[in-house]
N, C-alpha and C positions, 0 to 999 in steps of 0.2 A: 504494500500500500504506500510505503514511503517513496518507493521508486517512481510510482505513477504520479504522485504529487510533485516530486522534484522535476519530472519531465514536463508536466503541465506548467509549472512555474517558469521553467527555462524557455518553454515555447512562448509563453506570454511575454516574457522579457525580450525574446528575439523579435516577436511581432511588434512590440512597442518600440524597439530600437529601429526597426525598418520603417515603421510609420513616421517616426521622428525624423529620420534621414530624408525620407521623401518629402515631408513637409518643409524641411529646411532647404531642400533643393528647389522646391516650388517658390518659396519666399525669396530666395537669393537669385533666381533665374532672371536674366536680362535678355529678352527677345531682340531680334534684329530690328524690328520696327521701333522699339524704344531707343535703341542705340542710334539709329539713323535720325530720329527726331531730336535726340539730345545733341547730336553733333551738327545739326542744321543742314545735312547733305541730302535730305529727303526731297527737297525741291529740285535738286540737280538730278536725282535718280528718276523722277517721273517722266521727263521728256525722253530720256534714254530708253525707257521701257516702251513708250509709245512709238519710237522710231523702229524698234525691233519687232514689234507685234502690231501691225496695222489691222484694226478690227473693222469689220463691215458695219453697216448702219444698224443692224440688229444686235451686234455685239456678242454673237454666240460663238463664232469660229475665229481662230487665229491662223490665217493662211500662211503657208511657207513662202517666203520671197524668193528663195533660190531654186525652187522647182523640184 
């Protein structure tokens, strides 16, 4: 009985540790969009994206320019 209780406690501790690490990773994550907005280069990135992918009027398909 003591072995089972020890295993359950260690499993609980391991799950708690993993959940804490995942939460810390989510809180400390810095996505590319936030980094671009913070550096002020997002305005320079938008025209470059439009030049590479010319969308038709309906905006559904991105045709290949090189064929």
